[in-house]
ROMI-71539 format. One line per 5 residues: number of its first residue (from 1); their letters; for each residue z, x, y of C-alpha. Coordinates in Angstrom, 3 decimals, always signed. Each point is the difference from the previous one (the first is absolute). Example, Ala and Ser with C-alpha at 12.3 -4.5 7.8 and 13.67 -1.06 7.14 Angstrom:
BEGIN
1	as	+7.800/+12.300/-4.500 ~ -0.660/+1.370/+3.440
! end
This chain:
BEGIN
1	mrqqs	-60.380/-93.317/-30.318 ~ +2.961/+2.282/+1.163 ~ +2.358/+1.456/-2.582 ~ +3.699/+0.164/+0.786 ~ +2.108/+3.125/-0.838
6	sphls	+2.791/-0.322/-2.457 ~ +3.549/+0.183/+1.387 ~ +1.025/+2.316/-2.830 ~ -2.762/+2.494/+0.911 ~ +1.137/+0.147/+3.646
11	rgfss	+3.563/+0.656/-0.987 ~ -1.195/+2.869/-2.313 ~ -1.851/+1.761/+2.811 ~ +3.008/-0.339/+2.265 ~ +2.348/+1.538/-2.556
16	ygcal	-2.415/+2.872/-0.576 ~ -0.180/+0.806/+3.728 ~ +3.774/+0.050/+0.286 ~ +0.215/+2.418/-2.899 ~ -2.497/+2.346/+1.643
21	alaal	+1.896/-0.058/+3.279 ~ +3.308/+0.682/-1.755 ~ -1.512/+2.949/-1.878 ~ -1.277/+1.463/+3.282 ~ +3.449/-0.263/+1.544
26	valaa	+1.608/+1.735/-2.968 ~ -2.550/+2.812/+0.213 ~ +0.672/+0.493/+3.708 ~ +3.745/+0.073/-0.605 ~ -0.419/+2.625/-2.717
31	cskke	-2.091/+2.196/+2.304 ~ +2.643/-0.301/+2.719 ~ +2.766/+1.103/-2.396 ~ -2.109/+2.947/-1.177 ~ -0.551/+1.172/+3.573
36	aaapa	+3.727/-0.326/+0.855 ~ +0.955/+2.122/-3.015 ~ -1.786/+3.086/+1.400 ~ +1.138/+0.522/+3.635 ~ -1.292/+2.867/+2.085
41	prpvv	+2.097/+3.242/-0.086 ~ +2.730/-0.012/+2.596 ~ -0.422/+2.544/+2.848 ~ +2.874/+2.457/+0.493 ~ +0.485/+2.798/+2.533
46	asivh	-0.083/+3.242/-2.014 ~ -0.845/+3.643/+0.495 ~ -0.802/+2.986/-2.216 ~ +2.839/+2.546/+0.085 ~ -0.148/+3.802/-0.153
51	pdgqa	+2.666/+2.737/-0.007 ~ +1.157/+0.722/+3.513 ~ -1.639/+3.415/+0.254 ~ -3.497/-1.389/-0.631 ~ +0.346/-1.984/+3.202
56	lqags	+0.229/+3.231/+2.000 ~ -3.264/+0.626/+1.744 ~ +0.591/+3.741/+0.288 ~ +1.291/+2.550/-2.466 ~ +2.362/+1.568/+2.548
61	lpgev	+3.100/-0.839/+1.992 ~ +0.639/+0.772/+3.680 ~ +2.553/+2.675/+0.831 ~ +1.390/+2.181/+2.749 ~ +0.590/+3.753/+0.249
66	qarys	+3.638/+0.950/+0.568 ~ +2.164/+3.064/-0.369 ~ +1.909/+0.265/-3.235 ~ +3.247/+0.439/+1.929 ~ +0.736/-1.484/+3.407
71	tplsf	+3.449/+0.119/+1.584 ~ +1.548/-0.941/+3.354 ~ +1.375/+2.754/+2.219 ~ +3.323/-0.886/+1.623 ~ +2.980/+1.680/+1.618
76	rvggk	+3.205/+0.198/-2.006 ~ +2.019/-0.725/+3.154 ~ -0.452/-2.457/+2.834 ~ -0.935/+0.958/+3.540 ~ -2.632/-0.002/+2.725
81	iierr	-3.416/+1.515/-0.691 ~ -0.768/+2.581/+2.666 ~ -3.163/+1.502/-1.480 ~ -2.731/-0.818/-2.513 ~ -2.170/+2.911/-1.008
86	vrlgd	-2.590/-1.693/-2.217 ~ -2.157/-3.085/+0.323 ~ -1.778/-2.429/-2.293 ~ -2.513/+1.786/-2.240 ~ +1.443/+3.486/+0.535
91	tvkng	+0.310/+2.347/-2.948 ~ +3.442/+1.565/-0.402 ~ +1.330/+2.861/-2.088 ~ +3.107/+0.110/-2.128 ~ +2.989/+0.784/+2.254
96	eival	-1.833/-0.767/+3.254 ~ +2.070/-1.617/+2.777 ~ -1.427/-3.420/+0.860 ~ +2.627/-1.565/+2.335 ~ +3.281/+0.724/+1.789
101	ldpad	+3.071/-2.047/+0.954 ~ +2.230/+0.651/+3.019 ~ +2.389/+2.638/-1.441 ~ +2.707/-0.141/+2.727 ~ +2.556/-2.042/-1.933
106	aqkna	-0.643/+1.856/-3.228 ~ +0.423/+3.336/+1.768 ~ +3.355/-1.074/+1.419 ~ +1.177/-1.212/-3.397 ~ -1.049/+3.307/-1.529
111	asaqa	+1.834/+1.969/+2.715 ~ +3.134/-2.106/-0.463 ~ -0.091/+0.471/-3.766 ~ -0.452/+3.734/+0.424 ~ +3.017/+0.165/+2.341
116	qldaa	+2.121/-1.852/-2.545 ~ -1.145/+2.418/-2.661 ~ +0.984/+2.993/+2.159 ~ +3.450/-1.486/+0.601 ~ +0.472/-0.727/-3.689
121	qhnlv	-1.075/+3.518/-0.897 ~ +2.519/+1.443/+2.493 ~ +2.808/-2.141/-1.456 ~ -0.943/+1.126/-3.485 ~ +0.169/+3.686/+1.000
126	yaqqq	+3.435/-0.533/+1.549 ~ +1.241/-1.934/-3.056 ~ -1.262/+2.727/-2.326 ~ +1.758/+2.728/+1.980 ~ +3.228/-1.998/+0.005
131	lerdk	-0.263/-0.525/-3.745 ~ -0.466/+3.719/-0.636 ~ +3.102/+0.857/+2.137 ~ +2.133/-2.607/-1.749 ~ -1.089/+1.217/-3.412
136	aqake	+1.024/+3.554/+0.921 ~ +3.354/-1.182/+1.320 ~ +0.557/-2.197/-3.059 ~ -0.298/+3.059/-2.225 ~ +2.847/+1.610/+1.963
141	nliap	+1.975/-3.262/-0.110 ~ -0.037/-0.117/+3.773 ~ -1.065/-3.679/+0.161 ~ +0.879/-3.072/-1.982 ~ -2.441/-1.263/-2.652
146	aqleq	-0.336/-3.279/+1.895 ~ -1.434/+1.833/+3.009 ~ -2.625/+1.654/-2.193 ~ -0.969/-3.424/-1.374 ~ -0.433/-1.361/+3.525
151	ttnay	-2.173/+2.962/+0.954 ~ -2.091/-0.468/-3.143 ~ -0.490/-3.685/+0.788 ~ -0.977/+0.819/+3.585 ~ -2.613/+2.446/-1.242
156	asala	-1.437/-2.550/-2.448 ~ -0.188/-2.600/+2.780 ~ -1.743/+2.454/+2.349 ~ -2.471/+0.905/-2.735 ~ -0.848/-3.679/-0.596
161	qrdqa	-0.435/-0.630/+3.720 ~ -2.310/+3.005/+0.237 ~ -2.102/-1.289/-2.898 ~ -0.186/-3.450/+1.572 ~ -1.027/+1.484/+3.333
166	qqqaa	-2.724/+1.982/-1.764 ~ -1.443/-3.158/-1.524 ~ +0.129/-1.822/+3.332 ~ -1.766/+2.906/+1.690 ~ -2.677/+0.066/-2.680
171	laknq	-0.481/-3.750/+0.323 ~ -0.290/+0.234/+3.789 ~ -2.518/+2.815/-0.392 ~ -2.066/-2.159/-2.362 ~ +0.162/-2.919/+2.436
176	lqytt	-1.406/+2.306/+2.667 ~ -2.801/+1.093/-2.310 ~ -0.774/-3.625/-0.818 ~ -1.027/-0.582/+3.618 ~ -3.165/+1.916/-0.944
181	lvagh	-2.439/-1.939/-2.192 ~ -1.866/+2.268/-2.407 ~ -2.867/-0.884/-2.339 ~ +1.178/+0.481/-3.568 ~ -3.554/+0.262/-1.356
186	agvit	-3.467/+0.876/+1.203 ~ -2.080/-3.057/+0.765 ~ -1.495/-2.346/+2.570 ~ +1.789/-2.283/+2.451 ~ -1.206/-3.507/-0.857
191	aeqad	+2.292/-2.071/+2.261 ~ +2.108/+0.331/+3.169 ~ +2.992/-2.333/+0.054 ~ +2.111/+1.275/+2.913 ~ -0.768/+1.411/+3.425
196	tgqnv	+1.455/+2.572/+2.349 ~ +3.066/-1.291/+1.859 ~ +0.840/-2.518/-2.705 ~ +3.467/-0.180/-1.507 ~ -0.227/+0.040/-3.784
201	sagqa	+2.618/-0.469/-2.670 ~ +0.553/+2.238/-2.986 ~ -2.715/-0.596/-2.590 ~ -2.342/-1.882/+2.354 ~ -3.592/+1.066/-0.660
206	vynla	-1.677/+2.002/+2.754 ~ -3.168/+1.015/-1.875 ~ -1.608/-0.652/-3.346 ~ -1.214/+3.085/-1.831 ~ -2.689/-0.066/-2.692
211	wsgdv	+0.427/+3.086/-2.123 ~ -2.830/+2.413/-0.579 ~ -1.160/+0.524/-3.569 ~ -0.754/-2.736/-2.503 ~ -1.972/-2.986/+1.264
216	dvlcd	+0.228/-3.438/-1.595 ~ -2.202/-3.077/+0.033 ~ +1.867/-3.299/-0.028 ~ -1.531/-3.194/-1.334 ~ +1.264/-3.424/-1.071
221	vpesa	-0.895/-0.873/-3.578 ~ -0.332/-3.592/-1.266 ~ +1.562/-0.924/-3.304 ~ -3.340/-0.130/-1.774 ~ -0.707/+3.670/+0.803
226	laafa	+3.366/+1.526/-0.913 ~ -1.382/+1.563/-3.179 ~ -2.460/+2.037/+2.058 ~ +2.765/+1.394/+2.235 ~ +2.545/+1.148/-2.545
231	vgqna	+1.822/+3.215/+0.949 ~ -2.157/+3.005/-0.924 ~ -3.327/-1.860/+0.168 ~ -2.846/+1.699/+1.841 ~ -1.987/-1.572/+2.823
236	svtla	-2.635/+0.889/+2.565 ~ +0.484/-0.533/+3.719 ~ -2.580/-0.344/+2.757 ~ +0.816/-0.017/+3.700 ~ -1.866/-2.029/+2.578
241	alpgr	+0.343/+2.827/+2.538 ~ -1.510/+2.557/-2.420 ~ -3.097/-1.664/-1.506 ~ -1.642/+1.647/-2.954 ~ +3.148/+1.723/-1.216
246	kfsar	+2.105/-0.968/-2.997 ~ +3.533/+1.204/-0.719 ~ +1.867/+0.134/-3.279 ~ +3.433/-1.588/-0.170 ~ +2.690/-0.808/-2.528
251	vrels	+2.464/-2.877/-0.019 ~ +3.393/+1.538/+0.772 ~ +2.127/-3.080/+0.461 ~ -0.205/-3.757/-0.581 ~ +2.653/-2.264/+1.474
256	paadq	+2.154/-1.652/-2.682 ~ -0.073/-3.444/+1.644 ~ -2.590/-2.075/+1.824 ~ +0.147/-0.713/+3.701 ~ +1.494/-3.441/+0.577
261	qsrtw	-2.690/-1.027/+2.473 ~ -3.228/+1.517/-1.300 ~ +0.956/+0.065/-3.719 ~ -1.536/+3.459/-0.325 ~ +1.344/+3.367/-1.142
266	rarlt	-0.059/+3.059/+2.302 ~ -1.723/+2.997/-1.632 ~ +0.105/+3.578/+1.295 ~ -2.789/+2.355/-0.999 ~ +0.093/+3.709/+0.823
271	laqpg	-3.256/+1.604/+1.135 ~ -0.847/+3.152/-1.948 ~ -1.591/+1.999/+2.860 ~ +0.131/-1.997/+3.237 ~ -1.121/+2.711/+2.439
276	pdvrl	+0.782/+0.217/+3.724 ~ -2.536/-2.680/+0.977 ~ +1.926/-2.716/-1.854 ~ +2.123/-1.594/+2.712 ~ +3.017/-2.208/-0.404
281	gmtad	-0.746/-3.681/+0.445 ~ -3.625/+0.159/-1.180 ~ -1.206/-3.026/-1.953 ~ -0.974/+0.620/-3.608 ~ -1.634/-1.689/-2.978
286	vtpav	+1.744/+0.723/-3.303 ~ -2.052/-0.290/-3.195 ~ +2.064/+0.433/-3.190 ~ -1.380/+1.717/-3.071 ~ +0.493/-3.266/-1.928
291	plata	-2.246/-2.716/+1.531 ~ +1.949/-2.824/+1.580 ~ -1.779/-2.667/-2.029 ~ +0.774/+1.860/-3.221 ~ +3.638/+0.331/+0.977
296	aaqhg	+0.198/-3.694/+0.763 ~ -1.615/-0.912/-3.289 ~ +2.519/+2.178/-1.835 ~ +2.799/-1.596/+1.960 ~ -1.338/-3.479/-0.798
301	lftlp	+1.195/-1.804/+3.125 ~ -1.581/-3.189/+1.325 ~ +0.926/-1.463/+3.371 ~ -0.340/-3.804/+0.080 ~ +0.846/-2.596/+2.627
306	atalf	+3.342/-1.673/-0.558 ~ -1.793/-3.368/-0.332 ~ -1.421/+1.159/-3.371 ~ +3.464/+0.188/-1.593 ~ +0.936/-2.627/-2.593
311	hegrq	+2.851/-0.097/-2.507 ~ +0.082/-0.703/-3.707 ~ +3.640/-0.889/-0.401 ~ +1.761/+2.847/+1.755 ~ -2.797/+2.511/-0.547
316	pavwv	-2.499/+0.717/+2.812 ~ -3.584/-0.861/-0.874 ~ -3.453/-0.491/+1.529 ~ -2.982/-2.185/-0.888 ~ -2.959/+1.981/-1.336
321	vraad	-3.500/-1.476/-0.230 ~ -1.448/+1.080/-3.345 ~ -3.513/+1.308/+0.500 ~ -1.228/-1.207/-3.396 ~ +0.465/-3.733/+0.539
326	ntlel	+1.344/-0.365/+3.574 ~ +3.274/-1.499/-1.203 ~ +3.466/+0.717/+1.351 ~ +2.495/+2.223/-1.795 ~ +3.613/+0.422/+1.110
331	rrvtv	+0.748/+3.723/-0.190 ~ +3.504/+1.475/+0.201 ~ +0.196/+3.038/+2.279 ~ +2.524/+2.614/+1.085 ~ +0.678/+0.008/+3.742
336	tryde	+1.328/+3.310/+1.313 ~ +0.358/-0.991/+3.650 ~ +0.202/-3.157/+2.054 ~ -1.131/+0.293/+3.619 ~ -0.181/-2.596/+2.738
341	rtivv	-3.611/-1.024/-0.741 ~ -0.884/+1.903/-3.166 ~ +1.213/+0.960/-3.449 ~ -0.752/+3.186/-1.948 ~ -0.811/-0.506/-3.694
346	seglk	+0.314/+2.967/-2.355 ~ -0.628/-1.637/-3.391 ~ -1.937/-2.998/-1.274 ~ -3.322/+0.330/+1.841 ~ -3.204/+1.924/-0.626
351	dgesv	-2.577/+1.336/+2.401 ~ -2.695/-2.583/+0.755 ~ +1.893/-3.141/-1.029 ~ -0.153/-3.109/+2.187 ~ +3.370/-1.305/+1.243
356	vlqgv	+0.691/-3.359/+1.646 ~ +1.330/+0.602/+3.505 ~ +0.844/-3.480/+1.221 ~ +1.133/-3.350/-1.384 ~ +1.655/+1.532/-3.073
361	htvsa	+2.327/-3.012/-0.413 ~ -2.863/-2.508/-0.276 ~ -1.860/+1.477/-2.991 ~ +0.715/+0.066/-3.723 ~ -0.690/+2.282/-2.959
366	gekvr	-3.370/-0.438/-1.685 ~ -1.477/-1.822/+2.983 ~ -3.674/+0.769/+0.623 ~ -0.480/+1.202/+3.546 ~ -2.563/+1.445/+2.351
371	aiapl	+1.228/+3.047/+1.925 ~ -0.853/+0.119/+3.691 ~ +0.735/+2.795/+2.452 ~ +2.584/-0.548/+2.782 ~ -1.473/-1.475/+3.151
376	hpedf	+2.052/+2.458/+2.092 ~ +0.595/+3.139/-2.110 ~ +2.129/+1.555/+2.758 ~ +2.675/-2.614/-0.707 ~ +0.468/+1.544/-3.430
381	as	-0.237/+3.649/+1.049 ~ +2.885/+2.211/-0.995
! end
């Protein structure tokens, strides 16, 4: 005989199943909320920064050998060059004639000035004789005082004309001498800028003369290495044309302002004992006594791409990824220079810190991130 189930028992099992299903759904929802509360760290483009000098692969800077003094040689009057006595690379002595202008016009001017001087001298002699006669006659009251005054004035006028003629003659003589170009110092001809038969104006360069004596090495110094090239600092110089030899040098001069294009400072170092085999124009490597990386670290300059710059109010700042917990920190910095693609930071950063380079306006302080290197580092090169 079959037994029938109670309706109350069926409804109890149904309610129990619904409760189990509801509990499972609640558990799944709780797990989902727990997973959403801990998202993966956000990737950001960042890079470890170092002082500028540590990025230099070599401890030296390229340079060039030049004479300490180099001046153009030019005529002090205009004219036509009729002779050049030296050529490029020739060694000249002090007072040596290097070129000549056509002297015809200058000779005529000098002759004319000399003739005027002779005439003025003759008039002065006549006026002096007349003055002496009138003075003698005035003592005897043979002439009127007014006549003596006229004679005195005539003598004074003749004397002034003679003096003027003397100056004109001297000037004409100098103009004639200026048609001869003379080297004012011993040295080497490093450039020819005019040729025989050419008409040149007064002051137009004909040659360039590099003086003998002290020899300098010129190099362009970046801002991060300025401390190593202060005036008076020692350095060693090697020349590609003279392998195996090292020369001592001292910084003699450092330009007060940076070049507008290269943003570097021109330094002049004087070689202690260059020797005759050191030729002008040789390429050199200049190694300062203070290592470049050390100088840069002392200077504390960091070059960053302009895309890393953020602002906290009106103050410049950058995002720094803290190494301890990989969270973002907004760090105020001091920017000493703004360039087209880069900025130079002097305060606020330390060597080895990681700085966000891109997307600085999409992150927030305290955010946990994962630093990744730039896909194309050359885009962020300074």
